[in-house]
PyMOL commands that place a pseudoatom at each C-alpha (Angstrom):
pseudoatom trace, name=CA, resn=UNK, resi=1, chain=A, elem=C, hetatm=0, pos=[280.100, 28.938, 314.464]
pseudoatom trace, name=CA, resn=UNK, resi=2, chain=A, elem=C, hetatm=0, pos=[279.485, 32.663, 314.060]
pseudoatom trace, name=CA, resn=UNK, resi=3, chain=A, elem=C, hetatm=0, pos=[277.679, 34.627, 311.357]
pseudoatom trace, name=CA, resn=UNK, resi=4, chain=A, elem=C, hetatm=0, pos=[279.273, 37.968, 310.512]
pseudoatom trace, name=CA, resn=UNK, resi=5, chain=A, elem=C, hetatm=0, pos=[279.683, 40.134, 307.424]
pseudoatom trace, name=CA, resn=UNK, resi=6, chain=A, elem=C, hetatm=0, pos=[281.314, 43.313, 306.183]
pseudoatom trace, name=CA, resn=UNK, resi=7, chain=A, elem=C, hetatm=0, pos=[279.555, 45.125, 303.377]
pseudoatom trace, name=CA, resn=UNK, resi=8, chain=A, elem=C, hetatm=0, pos=[282.491, 46.558, 301.473]
pseudoatom trace, name=CA, resn=UNK, resi=9, chain=A, elem=C, hetatm=0, pos=[280.603, 48.637, 298.931]
pseudoatom trace, name=CA, resn=UNK, resi=10, chain=A, elem=C, hetatm=0, pos=[277.188, 49.463, 297.530]
pseudoatom trace, name=CA, resn=UNK, resi=11, chain=A, elem=C, hetatm=0, pos=[277.187, 50.598, 293.924]
pseudoatom trace, name=CA, resn=UNK, resi=12, chain=A, elem=C, hetatm=0, pos=[273.961, 52.362, 292.942]
pseudoatom trace, name=CA, resn=UNK, resi=13, chain=A, elem=C, hetatm=0, pos=[273.788, 54.106, 289.565]
pseudoatom trace, name=CA, resn=UNK, resi=14, chain=A, elem=C, hetatm=0, pos=[273.382, 57.872, 289.282]
pseudoatom trace, name=CA, resn=UNK, resi=15, chain=A, elem=C, hetatm=0, pos=[269.936, 58.964, 288.165]
pseudoatom trace, name=CA, resn=UNK, resi=16, chain=A, elem=C, hetatm=0, pos=[267.705, 56.695, 290.250]
pseudoatom trace, name=CA, resn=UNK, resi=17, chain=A, elem=C, hetatm=0, pos=[264.077, 57.766, 289.860]
pseudoatom trace, name=CA, resn=UNK, resi=18, chain=A, elem=C, hetatm=0, pos=[261.291, 57.209, 292.357]
pseudoatom trace, name=CA, resn=UNK, resi=19, chain=A, elem=C, hetatm=0, pos=[258.907, 54.485, 291.191]
pseudoatom trace, name=CA, resn=UNK, resi=20, chain=A, elem=C, hetatm=0, pos=[261.236, 53.161, 288.471]
pseudoatom trace, name=CA, resn=UNK, resi=21, chain=A, elem=C, hetatm=0, pos=[263.289, 49.945, 288.655]
pseudoatom trace, name=CA, resn=UNK, resi=22, chain=A, elem=C, hetatm=0, pos=[267.024, 50.225, 289.141]
pseudoatom trace, name=CA, resn=UNK, resi=23, chain=A, elem=C, hetatm=0, pos=[269.824, 47.924, 290.229]
pseudoatom trace, name=CA, resn=UNK, resi=24, chain=A, elem=C, hetatm=0, pos=[272.583, 47.934, 292.803]
pseudoatom trace, name=CA, resn=UNK, resi=25, chain=A, elem=C, hetatm=0, pos=[275.633, 45.741, 293.257]
pseudoatom trace, name=CA, resn=UNK, resi=26, chain=A, elem=C, hetatm=0, pos=[276.528, 45.059, 296.883]
pseudoatom trace, name=CA, resn=UNK, resi=27, chain=A, elem=C, hetatm=0, pos=[279.990, 43.665, 297.665]
pseudoatom trace, name=CA, resn=UNK, resi=28, chain=A, elem=C, hetatm=0, pos=[280.024, 41.587, 300.853]
pseudoatom trace, name=CA, resn=UNK, resi=29, chain=A, elem=C, hetatm=0, pos=[282.773, 39.712, 302.715]
pseudoatom trace, name=CA, resn=UNK, resi=30, chain=A, elem=C, hetatm=0, pos=[282.006, 36.733, 304.948]
pseudoatom trace, name=CA, resn=UNK, resi=31, chain=A, elem=C, hetatm=0, pos=[283.892, 37.657, 308.140]
pseudoatom trace, name=CA, resn=UNK, resi=32, chain=A, elem=C, hetatm=0, pos=[282.320, 34.960, 310.308]
pseudoatom trace, name=CA, resn=UNK, resi=33, chain=A, elem=C, hetatm=0, pos=[283.173, 31.298, 310.783]
pseudoatom trace, name=CA, resn=UNK, resi=34, chain=A, elem=C, hetatm=0, pos=[280.069, 29.873, 309.058]
pseudoatom trace, name=CA, resn=UNK, resi=35, chain=A, elem=C, hetatm=0, pos=[279.803, 29.011, 305.359]
pseudoatom trace, name=CA, resn=UNK, resi=36, chain=A, elem=C, hetatm=0, pos=[276.802, 30.795, 303.851]
pseudoatom trace, name=CA, resn=UNK, resi=37, chain=A, elem=C, hetatm=0, pos=[274.435, 29.075, 301.469]
pseudoatom trace, name=CA, resn=UNK, resi=38, chain=A, elem=C, hetatm=0, pos=[271.219, 30.292, 299.858]
pseudoatom trace, name=CA, resn=UNK, resi=39, chain=A, elem=C, hetatm=0, pos=[269.734, 26.867, 300.577]
pseudoatom trace, name=CA, resn=UNK, resi=40, chain=A, elem=C, hetatm=0, pos=[270.429, 27.492, 304.279]
pseudoatom trace, name=CA, resn=UNK, resi=41, chain=A, elem=C, hetatm=0, pos=[268.575, 30.840, 304.106]
pseudoatom trace, name=CA, resn=UNK, resi=42, chain=A, elem=C, hetatm=0, pos=[271.435, 33.324, 303.838]
pseudoatom trace, name=CA, resn=UNK, resi=43, chain=A, elem=C, hetatm=0, pos=[270.376, 36.514, 302.040]
pseudoatom trace, name=CA, resn=UNK, resi=44, chain=A, elem=C, hetatm=0, pos=[270.887, 40.251, 301.776]
pseudoatom trace, name=CA, resn=UNK, resi=45, chain=A, elem=C, hetatm=0, pos=[267.938, 42.297, 303.038]
pseudoatom trace, name=CA, resn=UNK, resi=46, chain=A, elem=C, hetatm=0, pos=[266.875, 45.959, 303.047]
pseudoatom trace, name=CA, resn=UNK, resi=47, chain=A, elem=C, hetatm=0, pos=[267.005, 48.042, 306.229]
pseudoatom trace, name=CA, resn=UNK, resi=48, chain=A, elem=C, hetatm=0, pos=[265.260, 49.030, 308.307]
pseudoatom trace, name=CA, resn=UNK, resi=49, chain=A, elem=C, hetatm=0, pos=[264.478, 45.333, 308.196]
pseudoatom trace, name=CA, resn=UNK, resi=50, chain=A, elem=C, hetatm=0, pos=[262.193, 44.619, 305.267]
pseudoatom trace, name=CA, resn=UNK, resi=51, chain=A, elem=C, hetatm=0, pos=[261.310, 48.253, 304.651]
pseudoatom trace, name=CA, resn=UNK, resi=52, chain=A, elem=C, hetatm=0, pos=[259.358, 48.709, 301.406]
pseudoatom trace, name=CA, resn=UNK, resi=53, chain=A, elem=C, hetatm=0, pos=[261.114, 52.022, 300.660]
pseudoatom trace, name=CA, resn=UNK, resi=54, chain=A, elem=C, hetatm=0, pos=[263.499, 50.401, 298.151]
pseudoatom trace, name=CA, resn=UNK, resi=55, chain=A, elem=C, hetatm=0, pos=[261.368, 47.402, 297.224]
pseudoatom trace, name=CA, resn=UNK, resi=56, chain=A, elem=C, hetatm=0, pos=[260.229, 44.522, 299.404]
pseudoatom trace, name=CA, resn=UNK, resi=57, chain=A, elem=C, hetatm=0, pos=[262.838, 42.027, 298.275]
pseudoatom trace, name=CA, resn=UNK, resi=58, chain=A, elem=C, hetatm=0, pos=[265.484, 39.949, 300.017]
pseudoatom trace, name=CA, resn=UNK, resi=59, chain=A, elem=C, hetatm=0, pos=[268.281, 38.888, 297.683]
pseudoatom trace, name=CA, resn=UNK, resi=60, chain=A, elem=C, hetatm=0, pos=[269.868, 35.453, 297.253]
pseudoatom trace, name=CA, resn=UNK, resi=61, chain=A, elem=C, hetatm=0, pos=[273.639, 35.167, 297.296]
pseudoatom trace, name=CA, resn=UNK, resi=62, chain=A, elem=C, hetatm=0, pos=[273.911, 34.059, 293.677]
pseudoatom trace, name=CA, resn=UNK, resi=63, chain=A, elem=C, hetatm=0, pos=[271.433, 34.189, 290.790]
pseudoatom trace, name=CA, resn=UNK, resi=64, chain=A, elem=C, hetatm=0, pos=[272.963, 31.033, 289.251]
pseudoatom trace, name=CA, resn=UNK, resi=65, chain=A, elem=C, hetatm=0, pos=[272.162, 28.535, 291.991]
pseudoatom trace, name=CA, resn=UNK, resi=66, chain=A, elem=C, hetatm=0, pos=[273.500, 27.724, 295.396]
pseudoatom trace, name=CA, resn=UNK, resi=67, chain=A, elem=C, hetatm=0, pos=[277.137, 28.816, 295.587]
pseudoatom trace, name=CA, resn=UNK, resi=68, chain=A, elem=C, hetatm=0, pos=[278.664, 28.369, 299.071]
pseudoatom trace, name=CA, resn=UNK, resi=69, chain=A, elem=C, hetatm=0, pos=[280.354, 31.457, 300.527]
pseudoatom trace, name=CA, resn=UNK, resi=70, chain=A, elem=C, hetatm=0, pos=[283.167, 30.290, 302.797]
pseudoatom trace, name=CA, resn=UNK, resi=71, chain=A, elem=C, hetatm=0, pos=[284.664, 32.442, 305.564]
pseudoatom trace, name=CA, resn=UNK, resi=72, chain=A, elem=C, hetatm=0, pos=[286.906, 35.148, 304.092]
pseudoatom trace, name=CA, resn=UNK, resi=73, chain=A, elem=C, hetatm=0, pos=[285.288, 35.004, 300.651]
pseudoatom trace, name=CA, resn=UNK, resi=74, chain=A, elem=C, hetatm=0, pos=[284.083, 38.210, 298.947]
pseudoatom trace, name=CA, resn=UNK, resi=75, chain=A, elem=C, hetatm=0, pos=[280.968, 38.111, 296.762]
pseudoatom trace, name=CA, resn=UNK, resi=76, chain=A, elem=C, hetatm=0, pos=[278.865, 40.545, 294.776]
pseudoatom trace, name=CA, resn=UNK, resi=77, chain=A, elem=C, hetatm=0, pos=[275.095, 40.425, 295.169]
pseudoatom trace, name=CA, resn=UNK, resi=78, chain=A, elem=C, hetatm=0, pos=[272.831, 41.919, 292.510]
pseudoatom trace, name=CA, resn=UNK, resi=79, chain=A, elem=C, hetatm=0, pos=[269.982, 43.805, 294.152]
pseudoatom trace, name=CA, resn=UNK, resi=80, chain=A, elem=C, hetatm=0, pos=[267.044, 44.900, 292.028]
pseudoatom trace, name=CA, resn=UNK, resi=81, chain=A, elem=C, hetatm=0, pos=[265.634, 48.107, 293.469]
pseudoatom trace, name=CA, resn=UNK, resi=82, chain=A, elem=C, hetatm=0, pos=[262.200, 49.643, 293.065]
pseudoatom trace, name=CA, resn=UNK, resi=83, chain=A, elem=C, hetatm=0, pos=[262.288, 52.963, 294.934]
pseudoatom trace, name=CA, resn=UNK, resi=84, chain=A, elem=C, hetatm=0, pos=[258.888, 53.889, 296.399]
pseudoatom trace, name=CA, resn=UNK, resi=85, chain=A, elem=C, hetatm=0, pos=[257.049, 56.734, 294.706]
pseudoatom trace, name=CA, resn=UNK, resi=86, chain=A, elem=C, hetatm=0, pos=[257.312, 58.824, 297.894]
pseudoatom trace, name=CA, resn=UNK, resi=87, chain=A, elem=C, hetatm=0, pos=[261.076, 58.409, 298.290]
pseudoatom trace, name=CA, resn=UNK, resi=88, chain=A, elem=C, hetatm=0, pos=[263.023, 61.629, 298.769]
pseudoatom trace, name=CA, resn=UNK, resi=89, chain=A, elem=C, hetatm=0, pos=[266.525, 62.701, 297.854]
pseudoatom trace, name=CA, resn=UNK, resi=90, chain=A, elem=C, hetatm=0, pos=[267.441, 62.360, 301.531]
pseudoatom trace, name=CA, resn=UNK, resi=91, chain=A, elem=C, hetatm=0, pos=[266.531, 58.649, 301.764]
pseudoatom trace, name=CA, resn=UNK, resi=92, chain=A, elem=C, hetatm=0, pos=[269.544, 56.326, 301.660]
pseudoatom trace, name=CA, resn=UNK, resi=93, chain=A, elem=C, hetatm=0, pos=[269.554, 52.693, 300.577]
pseudoatom trace, name=CA, resn=UNK, resi=94, chain=A, elem=C, hetatm=0, pos=[270.591, 50.497, 303.501]
pseudoatom trace, name=CA, resn=UNK, resi=95, chain=A, elem=C, hetatm=0, pos=[271.096, 46.736, 303.708]
pseudoatom trace, name=CA, resn=UNK, resi=96, chain=A, elem=C, hetatm=0, pos=[272.318, 43.972, 305.997]
pseudoatom trace, name=CA, resn=UNK, resi=97, chain=A, elem=C, hetatm=0, pos=[272.940, 40.231, 305.782]
pseudoatom trace, name=CA, resn=UNK, resi=98, chain=A, elem=C, hetatm=0, pos=[270.521, 37.784, 307.372]
pseudoatom trace, name=CA, resn=UNK, resi=99, chain=A, elem=C, hetatm=0, pos=[269.803, 34.128, 307.864]
pseudoatom trace, name=CA, resn=UNK, resi=100, chain=A, elem=C, hetatm=0, pos=[266.084, 33.457, 307.319]
pseudoatom trace, name=CA, resn=UNK, resi=101, chain=A, elem=C, hetatm=0, pos=[264.348, 32.370, 310.494]
pseudoatom trace, name=CA, resn=UNK, resi=102, chain=A, elem=C, hetatm=0, pos=[267.417, 33.089, 312.630]
pseudoatom trace, name=CA, resn=UNK, resi=103, chain=A, elem=C, hetatm=0, pos=[268.878, 36.598, 312.757]
pseudoatom trace, name=CA, resn=UNK, resi=104, chain=A, elem=C, hetatm=0, pos=[270.194, 39.636, 310.908]
pseudoatom trace, name=CA, resn=UNK, resi=105, chain=A, elem=C, hetatm=0, pos=[273.963, 39.977, 311.277]
pseudoatom trace, name=CA, resn=UNK, resi=106, chain=A, elem=C, hetatm=0, pos=[276.895, 42.228, 310.458]
pseudoatom trace, name=CA, resn=UNK, resi=107, chain=A, elem=C, hetatm=0, pos=[276.710, 46.003, 310.325]
pseudoatom trace, name=CA, resn=UNK, resi=108, chain=A, elem=C, hetatm=0, pos=[274.010, 47.875, 308.437]
pseudoatom trace, name=CA, resn=UNK, resi=109, chain=A, elem=C, hetatm=0, pos=[275.616, 49.499, 305.396]
pseudoatom trace, name=CA, resn=UNK, resi=110, chain=A, elem=C, hetatm=0, pos=[274.368, 52.624, 303.638]
pseudoatom trace, name=CA, resn=UNK, resi=111, chain=A, elem=C, hetatm=0, pos=[274.613, 53.619, 300.008]
pseudoatom trace, name=CA, resn=UNK, resi=112, chain=A, elem=C, hetatm=0, pos=[273.560, 56.907, 298.521]
pseudoatom trace, name=CA, resn=UNK, resi=113, chain=A, elem=C, hetatm=0, pos=[272.153, 57.158, 295.029]
pseudoatom trace, name=CA, resn=UNK, resi=114, chain=A, elem=C, hetatm=0, pos=[272.139, 60.415, 293.134]
pseudoatom trace, name=CA, resn=UNK, resi=115, chain=A, elem=C, hetatm=0, pos=[268.519, 61.054, 292.279]
pseudoatom trace, name=CA, resn=UNK, resi=116, chain=A, elem=C, hetatm=0, pos=[266.993, 62.849, 289.401]
pseudoatom trace, name=CA, resn=UNK, resi=117, chain=A, elem=C, hetatm=0, pos=[264.957, 65.281, 291.420]
pseudoatom trace, name=CA, resn=UNK, resi=118, chain=A, elem=C, hetatm=0, pos=[261.361, 65.046, 290.263]
pseudoatom trace, name=CA, resn=UNK, resi=119, chain=A, elem=C, hetatm=0, pos=[259.945, 67.077, 293.151]
pseudoatom trace, name=CA, resn=UNK, resi=120, chain=A, elem=C, hetatm=0, pos=[261.265, 69.772, 295.476]
pseudoatom trace, name=CA, resn=UNK, resi=121, chain=A, elem=C, hetatm=0, pos=[263.523, 68.912, 298.370]
pseudoatom trace, name=CA, resn=UNK, resi=122, chain=A, elem=C, hetatm=0, pos=[261.782, 69.004, 301.753]
pseudoatom trace, name=CA, resn=UNK, resi=123, chain=A, elem=C, hetatm=0, pos=[262.468, 72.108, 303.793]
pseudoatom trace, name=CA, resn=UNK, resi=124, chain=A, elem=C, hetatm=0, pos=[263.867, 71.913, 307.295]
pseudoatom trace, name=CA, resn=UNK, resi=125, chain=A, elem=C, hetatm=0, pos=[264.906, 74.496, 309.897]
pseudoatom trace, name=CA, resn=UNK, resi=126, chain=A, elem=C, hetatm=0, pos=[268.395, 75.796, 309.312]
pseudoatom trace, name=CA, resn=UNK, resi=127, chain=A, elem=C, hetatm=0, pos=[270.645, 77.508, 311.844]
pseudoatom trace, name=CA, resn=UNK, resi=128, chain=A, elem=C, hetatm=0, pos=[270.948, 81.285, 311.516]
pseudoatom trace, name=CA, resn=UNK, resi=129, chain=A, elem=C, hetatm=0, pos=[273.606, 82.142, 308.960]
pseudoatom trace, name=CA, resn=UNK, resi=130, chain=A, elem=C, hetatm=0, pos=[273.480, 78.732, 307.227]
pseudoatom trace, name=CA, resn=UNK, resi=131, chain=A, elem=C, hetatm=0, pos=[273.453, 79.595, 303.540]
pseudoatom trace, name=CA, resn=UNK, resi=132, chain=A, elem=C, hetatm=0, pos=[274.541, 76.222, 302.167]
pseudoatom trace, name=CA, resn=UNK, resi=133, chain=A, elem=C, hetatm=0, pos=[272.647, 73.646, 304.169]
pseudoatom trace, name=CA, resn=UNK, resi=134, chain=A, elem=C, hetatm=0, pos=[272.762, 70.048, 302.958]
pseudoatom trace, name=CA, resn=UNK, resi=135, chain=A, elem=C, hetatm=0, pos=[273.247, 69.495, 299.241]
pseudoatom trace, name=CA, resn=UNK, resi=136, chain=A, elem=C, hetatm=0, pos=[273.249, 66.367, 297.107]
pseudoatom trace, name=CA, resn=UNK, resi=137, chain=A, elem=C, hetatm=0, pos=[275.692, 66.471, 294.241]
pseudoatom trace, name=CA, resn=UNK, resi=138, chain=A, elem=C, hetatm=0, pos=[275.753, 64.191, 291.218]
pseudoatom trace, name=CA, resn=UNK, resi=139, chain=A, elem=C, hetatm=0, pos=[278.616, 62.212, 292.760]
pseudoatom trace, name=CA, resn=UNK, resi=140, chain=A, elem=C, hetatm=0, pos=[276.062, 60.611, 295.041]
pseudoatom trace, name=CA, resn=UNK, resi=141, chain=A, elem=C, hetatm=0, pos=[277.698, 61.926, 298.203]
pseudoatom trace, name=CA, resn=UNK, resi=142, chain=A, elem=C, hetatm=0, pos=[276.264, 64.149, 300.880]
pseudoatom trace, name=CA, resn=UNK, resi=143, chain=A, elem=C, hetatm=0, pos=[278.176, 67.348, 301.414]
pseudoatom trace, name=CA, resn=UNK, resi=144, chain=A, elem=C, hetatm=0, pos=[277.351, 69.428, 304.484]
pseudoatom trace, name=CA, resn=UNK, resi=145, chain=A, elem=C, hetatm=0, pos=[278.502, 73.022, 304.728]
pseudoatom trace, name=CA, resn=UNK, resi=146, chain=A, elem=C, hetatm=0, pos=[280.786, 72.527, 301.744]
pseudoatom trace, name=CA, resn=UNK, resi=147, chain=A, elem=C, hetatm=0, pos=[282.883, 69.838, 303.482]
pseudoatom trace, name=CA, resn=UNK, resi=148, chain=A, elem=C, hetatm=0, pos=[282.965, 66.158, 302.508]
for i in range(1, 148): cmd.bond("trace and resi %d" % i, "trace and resi %d" % (i + 1))
show_as sticks, trace
zoom trace
């Protein structure tokens, strides 16, 4: 039996504010050969593993009780987020599946919220002639040098 997962999408609303609760919906497919169950310790967790940047919570598979997730099944997991007060517009939400007491599995997936900027962006060295740099647009996507 093998645990594996594909995180198909992470939907984070536009306008996330540091220090204020928000929510994400993470769509996950069981691509392994094991049936997942919350009672068996299967959850979605923040990355880097258990980082407090987006809130210190691991999320159960279903808020309405133990619903088995058989191989091939796609589910949506509601993730309540509480972005840290020191989060920046360059920090990305990341998550991965895990089995408590055993291992994290599947690829780490990254989402990108569009923040309401409450403080200036950090400065960083830019190459000579770089007039655009790295910008965050309200679509929630990074655009570097004007190319997606």
